[in-house]
N, C-alpha and C positions, 0 to 999 in steps of 0.2 A: 443841663448838659453842657458837654465841651464842641465846640467847635469844631463841625465837620470839616472832614478834609478832602477839597476836590481836587479830582484826575481827570487830567484832558488825556483823553487817550490818543495819540498818536497813530499807533500802530501802524501803518505799512501807507498815508497817507500823503507821506510825502512820495509818494513817488517813486522811492529810490532817490530820487536830489539831495545832495547836502545841502544847499542851499535853499530850498524849500521848509526841510527840515532845523534849516539856524532861522526859518523868520517864523514858524511854527509855534518855536519854543517861546522866542522872544512875546512874540501874539499871545499868546499864553501864558505867559509872566508877565507881561508886561499892562495890555490892554483886558485882557479876562481877569485879573488876576486870581490865578485857579493854586493850591498849594503843589504843586504837583504835572510832570508831562508824564503818559509814559509808549514803552514804544517795543515791538516785539522782536523777537531772535530765533530763528529756527537754521536748524541745520537740516537743508533741502536732500542730500542723498539719504541725510540719516532716516528721515520720517516715509521720503516715502518708495514706496518701488519703484523699480524701469517699467512697468508696465504704468504705471502714476505718473511717473514722472514724464514718459509720453507723451499719455493722451494726451490730447488737444483741454484747452481751460469749456466750463461748462459755462458760460458767459463769455462768447468768444470778443465781443467787443472789449470789455474789459481786461480783456490777456495785455501783458507787455513782453512776450514770446509767445512762440507757433506752438511752444507745449506748454500743460500745466507745470513742470518744473523749469523752463526756462521763464516764464513766469514769474514764480517765487525768487528762482537766483537773480532777473532782473532787481525783487523790490528789494532784496537782501544788504542791507550792510554789516558790514564785517569788524572784528570787536578796536580796530583801531577806532573803525568811524566812531563806533558805541564811546569809546572813552572820549574825542573832540563831543558827542552830546553833551555829555556829564558836564566837561567844562564850560559846553555853550550854557549850558542848565546852573550851575556855580557863576559863571557871570549875571544871569539877570536873576538872579535869584528864590530861583523853584526845583523845586526836587526831580532828580532822575531816576528812576525805573524801568523795569523794559519785563515782558509776557517772558517766557523762557519756553521751549515749547518740547527741549530732549537736553540728555546727560552734557552733548556736545557744547551745546548752547551755554544752560550751566554754569556748566566749566568758567566761560568765558565772559560768560555777566559777574559771576561771583572774584575775579580777578579782577575786577574795575570797581569791590566794594562800597560798595551803592548801598542802602540804610534798608531800602527793599525791593525782593524780589516779589512776583507774578508768578503763581502756576494758572496757564486757563483754564475753563471747564474740559476745554478735552481734553487735558491730561491729568487732569485732577488721581484716573487712579495710575496713572505711571508709578509706580512704587520705585523703580530707581532711583528714577528724576524727584521722585519726594524723598528719600534714600543721602541722597548724595545731596542737596540742600539741606538739610535736616543734621547732617555728619560734618558739612563743610561750608558751610555760611550763617556769620553770628544774629545778621540783622533780621528784619524781617518778613515773614513768609506768608503773601499775600495771596488767596485760593479762591476761585470762584466755584459756586454751586449748580450751575447752572447742566441740564443733562444728566442732573444724577439723584436716582432714587434714595432713600429713606435709611437706609443698610448699606450702601456707600458711603452714604455722611458718618453715620455713626464707626467704620472700617476705617477710614479715611482722620473723623477723628480719636479712635484710640488709637492708628498710628503714630499719628504724632504726639498724643500722651504718652507713648511704649518709650518714643524719646525723648519725655520732658522737651519736648520741644511745644507745644500746647498756648502757652503763656506767649509764644512771641508769634501765635498763627492768627490773622484778619480773615475771617471768610464772610466771601457776599453772595449773597441773595443776585439770582441770575432768574435770563430767563434765556434762553441761547435761540435769537430767531433776529434775521434784519431786515425791514426793522419788525418789531412787538408791536399787536396791536393790544389798546390798553385792556382786554380781558384778557392777558394771556400776563399782564405784568404780574401780576400776584404778592400786588405787596404785601398781606397780612403772613407771608413766610417772616416777613420780617421780624414779622409775633412772635413765629412758631420760634427763631432762630434763638429771639432774648430768650425765652423762654426754658429752649434745653440746651444750649451751647453756654450762653452768655460767661457764666461762672468756668466755664471748660476756655475759653478762645479768652486772646486778649479784647479782640474788639471784631466789631460786625459791619458791615458795609452792601452798598448796594450799586449792579453792576446795570445799568438799563441800555438797553438797545432798541427803546421806542422811542416815540415822535415830541420834539415840544418839552415842556421842562417843569410842568404843573406837576408832574408825580415822584421828582427828584425830590420837593420840594415837603413831598408826604411823605418819601421815604424816611425826611430826619426826622420827620412826627413821630413818627414809629420808632428814630434809636439808631435806625443806623448814623455812623458815624463819619465814611467814608461813601461818596459820590464818587465814581465811574461814568462817565461819557465818552462814546468817539466825539473827536477834534477835525475838521477840515479847513483850510480855506475858503474852498468855496462845494457844495452842494455838487454840483454838476459836472465835478473832473471824473476822470473817465478811473473807476476800482470801482470795486461790490460796497466797500463798508462807505462811501462819501454822503447818499445817500440818506445812509441814516445815521450822518453825524452832528454835530451842531456848526456852525459858524459861529467865526468868535463876537459877534452881537449876544447871539444865544447863545453862547456859555456864557459868557459877561454877567448876565439876568441870570442864569442859575446860578449861579456862585454867591453871587449878591440874595439873590430869593433862599437858599440854603442855610445861610447864617444867619439871614434875619429870626429865620423861624425856629432854630436851634437859640438866638439871642431873646426870641419869646418868651420857649417853653419854662415855664416859670409859674410858684404857685408867688402869690403877696406874701410879702414877709411881713406885714402888719396887716390889717385891717379895714385902713385907709391911705394910702399912700401918697406921699408930701404931691402929685403932683394933683392930686383930690382933692387936697384941704381948702384952697383956693374957688376949685367949683360949689365946695359941699359950702364956705362960709353962704355963695352967693345965688347957690340955686335952693340950699333946707334951709334956710333964717326961718323962713314962715310958716313951715311944716308943725304941725300939732306934735308935742313929746309924746313918746310913748310913756 
């Protein structure tokens, strides 16, 4: 199989600080050896009602503002800042990408011409958003299927087929929880995706919110060609995503292990491999011939 692409989901773990964002890109690229990093982009006023904007954060100790809306605004980076993020990604040799949560954000990110844009699970039924991306973005469209039933999955696939964009579509098996216990990871969804959708989409990925790194290698063994994990420099930092994120050592080991599993997923090209010949001559020389 192809070597899996490893995406470090930085999201908003930069805490609204461009210096931290740059350090995270550099670390993910040079130490963790990932293929890409991913941020998120929201138009807060477009997504939240006035009441939602002015409500308190549900976890006040994680809030960067007096209200939930102020918290979201504090963490948000504008289009010019995302342009700088992309420049740093290019400098450090790692792919830039972003999840877009609304049409306005999609317009802003499309203007940067990245190779891929992500649609998060929360937005995969936003027809206006999907339509805008299909009509205005030429790159790959990655889409997570957390919180999505099978009828909705099929509706999404048929929509992309109607737009003749399904072969630019990468779908991700995902359970939307933070963190997700192992019994809810449901890795065999990847087997179902391969059976039902592999001929209809470009490829299949896995977006994990679990703890540790064992599950991701198993996802590769089940056919995931993209692995996406939340990434932070310090899991104790203030914010809701840090606790379910990997620190640099964990992400580096995940990338190493996933690629090792992909390399090992093959049949023997001949009955006795070259590496076995010396051992065969040494260890089997006195055995009875059948």
